[in-house]
C-alpha positions, -999 to +999 in steps of 0.1 A: +132+462+062+107+486+078+070+489+076+049+519+087+011+517+085+002+552+075-036+548+077-062+522+082-097+524+065-117+553+077-151+549+093-168+559+061-179+523+054-170+499+026-145+479+047-117+498+031-131+498-004-135+536-006-104+544+015-080+514+016-052+512+041-019+527+031+017+518+041+053+530+038+076+500+031+114+503+031+135+475+016+168+473-003+173+511+003+140+518-015+110+535+000+076+524-014+042+539-007+015+513-010-017+531-020-026+568-016-063+571-011-085+600+000-111+595+028-141+613+014-161+606+045-145+638+059-166+658+035-197+652+057-182+679+080-189+704+052-223+718+042-234+714+006-237+745-016-270+762-006-296+761-033-322+784-018-336+798+015-348+763+026-314+746+031-321+724+061-302+726+094-265+729+085-258+736+122-221+732+130-212+721+094-186+742+077-199+765+050-168+768+029-148+752+001-141+717+014-107+703+022-099+666+016-085+641+041-055+621+028-031+609+057-012+588+031-002+618+011+006+638+042+028+610+057+047+605+024+054+642+021+065+643+058+089+614+051+106+635+025+094+616-006+091+580-018+108+562-047+077+546-060+040+542-054+022+509-059-016+513-064-039+484-058-072+500-069-088+531-085-098+544-051-062+539-039-049+565-063-073+594-055-047+611-033-018+608-058-021+643-072-015+657-037+019+642-039+030+645-075+024+682-074+052+686-049+088+692-061+102+664-039+081+639-058+093+649-093+110+616-099+085+593-081+072+564-103+036+552-099+027+517-109-010+508-114-030+484-137-042+497-170-079+495-160-075+509-125-056+539-140-084+546-165-111+543-139-091+563-113-084+591-138-121+594-145-130+594-108-104+621-100-116+642-129-152+639-117-141+648-081-124+680-095-155+689-115-179+684-086-156+704-063-158+733-087-194+739-075-180+750-042-154+772-058-179+789-080-201+796-049-175+806-023-147+818-045-112+803-051-090+793-022-066+819-008-029+814-002-032+812+036-053+788+058-090+794+056-108+812+084-127+781+095-094+765+105-090+790+133-106+796+167-141+783+175-147+770+141-116+748+143-129+732+176-162+726+159-145+709+130-125+687+153-156+676+172-172+667+139-142+649+125-135+630+157-161+604+149-154+604+112-117+602+104-094+618+130-097+592+158-064+592+177-046+617+155-053+646+178-050+681+166-029+672+135-048+686+105-019+682+081-038+655+062-066+680+055-057+695+021-072+717-006-081+697-036-057+694-065-065+709-099-071+694-133-035+703-142-022+685-112-043+655-123-027+654-157+008+657-143+001+628-120-011+606-148+021+613-168+041+597-139+021+565-140+033+533-156+005+510-163+008+472-162-013+442-171-021+413-148+009+389-146+033+414-162+066+418-144+083+452-143+117+461-129+121+491-106+156+506-105+172+472-111+165+462-075+129+451-073+106+430-096+070+441-094+040+421-106+003+427-103-023+399-102-061+401-098-075+407-064-111+398-075-127+427-057-132+451-086-123+456-122-086+464-123-079+459-086-047+440-079-025+422-054+012+432-057+042+409-056+075+426-047+106+405-052+141+416-042+174+398-039+168+390-002+131+390+003+098+385-016+067+402-003+030+399-012+010+432-006-025+418-001-052+445+000-090+437+000-095+405-020-123+383-032-115+348-043-146+343-065-162+374-081-194+380-099-179+404-123-141+409-119-114+383-127-111+359-097-081+364-073-050+348-087-036+334-054-014+308-072+010+335-083+016+344-047+027+310-034+065+314-034+067+347-015+083+348+019+063+376+035+026+386+033+015+421+042-021+415+050-039+448+044-075+436+040-095+453+068-130+443+054-137+419+083-140+450+105-170+460+084-205+460+098-215+433+073-191+408+089-206+415+123-240+408+109-232+378+087-204+361+106-207+341+138-176+355+154-169+328+179-136+311+187-135+294+153-151+322+133-122+325+108-123+288+098-143+274+069-152+245+091-138+229+123-119+202+104-097+229+088-086+242+122-065+211+126-040+196+103-052+161+108-050+149+072-062+182+056-044+186+023-040+217+001-069+208-021-093+211+008-080+246+016-084+255-021-120+242-021-127+264+009-113+295-009-132+288-041-166+283-026-190+309-041-209+314-008-197+350-006-211+357-041-244+340-032-247+363-001-239+393-023-266+383-049-291+379-020-283+415-008-286+429-043-320+411-048-333+425-015-322+460-026-340+455-059-372+444-041-371+476-019-366+496-051-396+479-066-418+486-036-408+523-037-417+526-074-450+508-069-459+534-042-452+562-066-418+571-052-384+577-068-351+561-058-317+577-054-287+554-053-255+575-046-231+545-047-198+547-065-189+510-067-188+500-103-193+463-097-223+469-074-239+493-099-235+467-127-251+440-105-280+462-094-287+472-130-287+436-140-311+425-113-333+456-113-339+449-150-352+414-142-373+428-113-390+455-134-396+430-162-412+405-139-434+432-123-443+447-157-432+481-145-419+508-169-398+532-151-368+553-164-334+547-150-309+575-151-271+574-144-259+609-139-221+611-138-194+628-158-175+595-159-204+571-161-207+570-199-170+562-204-168+537-176-200+519-187-189+519-223-156+501-218-170+474-194-180+455-226-146+461-241-123+447-214-131+410-213-096+400-201-104+418-168-137+400-162-146+368-144-145+336-165-184+332-168-186+366-183-157+359-206-174+328-218-205+349-228-182+367-253-176+335-272-210+320-268-231+314-300-260+334-285-238+365-285-250+375-251-240+409-237-213+407-209-235+428-186-273+433-183-271+471-187-263+467-224-299+456-230-313+484-209-294+509-230-306+493-263-342+494-251-339+530-239-347+521-203-313+533-191-301+568-199-266+582-193-260+619-187-229+638-174-248+664-154-283+670-140-285+700-162-275+681-194-293+691-226-314+659-231-322+651-195-351+676-191-368+661-221-362+625-208-370+632-172-400+615-157-410+606-122-410+581-105-375+572-116-344+555-105-312+576-104-276+564-099-249+589-091-214+585-076-217+609-046-219+586-017-212+613+009-242+634-001-222+666-005-218+671-042-238+678-073-266+655-083-273+639-049-277+673-032-301+685-059-323+654-058-323+651-020-336+687-019-364+676-042-372+642-027-363+644+010-398+653+023-417+625+005-419+592+024-426+573-008-391+580-020-361+558-012-325+566-006-300+537-008-268+543+012-238+522+018-236+511+054-209+528+074-217+563+062-229+584+092-264+588+078-275+612+105-246+636+098-248+631+060-286+639+060-283+668+084-285+696+057-317+680+044-336+678+077-365+672+083-363+639+063-393+617+055-376+598+027-370+561+034-333+553+040-320+518+032-284+512+045-267+484+027-234+466+030-215+449+002-188+423-002-155+442+004-128+415+009-117+383+026-141+369+052-123+360+085-131+323+080-110+322+049-078+338+063-062+306+077-070+285+046-054+312+024-022+312+045-022+274+044-022+275+006+004+303+002+027+290+030+046+322+038+074+324+064+061+356+080+027+373+080+024+411+088-010+413+103-031+442+116-033+445+154-070+455+150-078+420+135-058+400+160-088+392+182-111+384+152-085+362+135-068+340+161-036+325+148-037+289+137-022+264+161+012+250+151+012+272+120+046+270+101+045+308+096+050+334+123+031+367+128+042+402+133+015+427+142+014+463+130-008+492+140-014+527+125+013+553+130+040+528+143+071+517+125+081+480+129+113+463+119+108+433+096+133+405+103+151+388+075+134+356+064+164+343+044+198+335+059+214+336+025+206+347-010+212+334-045+237+349-069+234+344-107+262+335-130+261+339-168+263+306-187+294+315-207+312+324-175+301+292-157+314+270-185+348+288-184+355+280-148+380+254-138+367+239-105+385+217-081+366+190-063+366+193-025+344+163-019+315+145-037+291+175-032+313+206-033+337+220-060+355+253-058+366+276-087+384+309-088+368+338-105+374+376-107+341+394-111+319+423-099+287+419-080+258+436-099+221+439-090+199+433-120+161+426-121+160+420-084+188+394-084+225+396-076+246+386-106+284+381-109+297+399-140+332+388-150+355+405-176+360+385-208+398+386-204+410+371-171+446+365-183+461+390-159+451+368-130+480+358-108+489+321-104+491+327-067+466+306-048+440+326-029+421+299-011+434+268+008+417+239+024+425+206+040+445+195+072+481+206+074+507+179+080+532+193+105+561+172+092+556+182+055+553+219+065+585+217+085+604+203+055+588+229+031+599+257+054+635+243+056+637+240+018+630+278+016+660+285+039+640+291+070+655+280+103+628+262+122+621+233+145+594+218+167+595+231+203+612+208+228+579+201+246+561+194+212+560+157+208+543+138+179+510+131+197+479+114+184+462+126+153+440+157+158+461+173+185+476+209+182+512+212+170+536+241+167+567+251+146+591+277+161+609+299+135+641+318+144+654+330+111+652+351+089+626+365+114+610+352+145+576+335+140+553+308+153+530+285+133+502+268+152+483+239+135+450+225+147+425+203+129+402+232+123+427+261+116+463+271+111+475+304+126+508+322+117+522+347+143+548+369+127+557+407+127+581+405+097+563+409+063+590+391+042+591+361+066+553+359+066+554+357+028+579+329+029+559+310+054+527+315+034+544+302+002+556+271+021+521+265+035+506+268+000+529+241-013+515+215+011+478+225+009+451+221-017+442+254-031+429+275-060 
């Protein structure tokens, strides 16, 4: 087995939510790509489409149709293709059309949960639509490389990207690609096979794949990959207790040998602010750092604490209070955040905040995908957390999310575009606007920032980790208030060891970047193997042997011979097949052509009996002159002179026949078979 970490989360924030890590995994002769995201933070190197003479200081920003940064797609193409892609989230599939449009990926299979596929398709469609603004202004892409990828402009691009995404990748701009088309998107979706949580699917007879909830977002999943000689958990960003999505199903991961830990959220700024990263930072409490009487239930209690959700609700409440203050001052609020769960929670809490403050302010959600995504959040209860599922069956007939009431009361309006037919009639300021453009380069966010950037009463809510200075450069000078927020993006470091203690793997593949933050547990029964971006590591076998299945009817037809109380041996002619990730012996129905000749012998050889058996077959033989009948367990020999010369040496652990004549060897073997147990 081999693992290559293709990319780690970019510096665009979100702890890997927007651009999850991606890996190439090779096992059982199959190459898998684990997630294929696009790092949209690279878009901040491009200037938005000019809207007039006053377009701010674009400076060194590139004025051209943007290219998109997808190291995962580039690495998979460079590797010559992959057999299958496992997608853990909607954002983890944004780069897939880059691959599926290539001829070498014509037969590649893509596995993703039903809900992540629906959300991902809407997100990709919206990205294509927003990108069309640049194409309409600058014209379509040419066949050759654009002019800005040459000379002085290229050096400016590299200096801009150095602090965004390129890092140690030097001058390699292969991951920077022109965006796919709507046709490419449709071709990509035709290659996807959607699954439900807990549903097992078989890939090529060799691997069994199963998705279970990761708890981070609706439709996000953890993958179990089971083959005949290894079982692997692919663990991307995970939340054990969620405020909206189905909680992480870690129980389904307990029997897997290897964990590929791909949750980089503890590198996020939020962890630096909210965690005391000392020597025991990764532990729920000091008592769990030692195995003195700590049982699995205590580790489970640690994982299931809702402290992470409590912190998240506190952050959402603070954001809502800042929004309220801006509205009271007469300002409007722009929230270019693309996280569905965060948007749902903000809508839920802002409704309560506005109601308690007796403020009437319109809320607009402007997104081509918003209406469809919002509409099916109330139609997918099986993907939601248990408290929200219970609302569905309550007598009070509560809505699953708070935005439903806002829509009914006309406080929340959904529009696909800023120039939608009904928006001008409904528009009123101050207002609150949600849009998915978190890099401030597309569509609605650009238009509204042009309108609101110079008023200090207005508020812009950004996700922490975005380079705010670079993102706002085209809109300078800026007077608008900027609130940078961080959100729950995965496993806190203090819960890593308790999780491993519950899952009990044999081997943990762990990021080198997290090694200092997550010190290994003393006397842990599992071992660690650290990986880093761009390097391929060999994964050792965790099983010395493997199981082989035998059909029931074949098993009952065997005629075993007992070797001892614990072992019996039977003879079988069969072929070794690989089916549903397990080796199986497939035997023909008719085994009547089997020879009666014994194929396997066991037991100690009595020298005297063998000498008599050889002489009965007409073989001239005797013990050597210096071979006396010593104590039991000593080595003895028989010297054969006719019909051919041979020597038989007998020891307690083995019997060896030395003979150059084939016919004599056959006679000796037959004599040996007559004095041994065999099948």
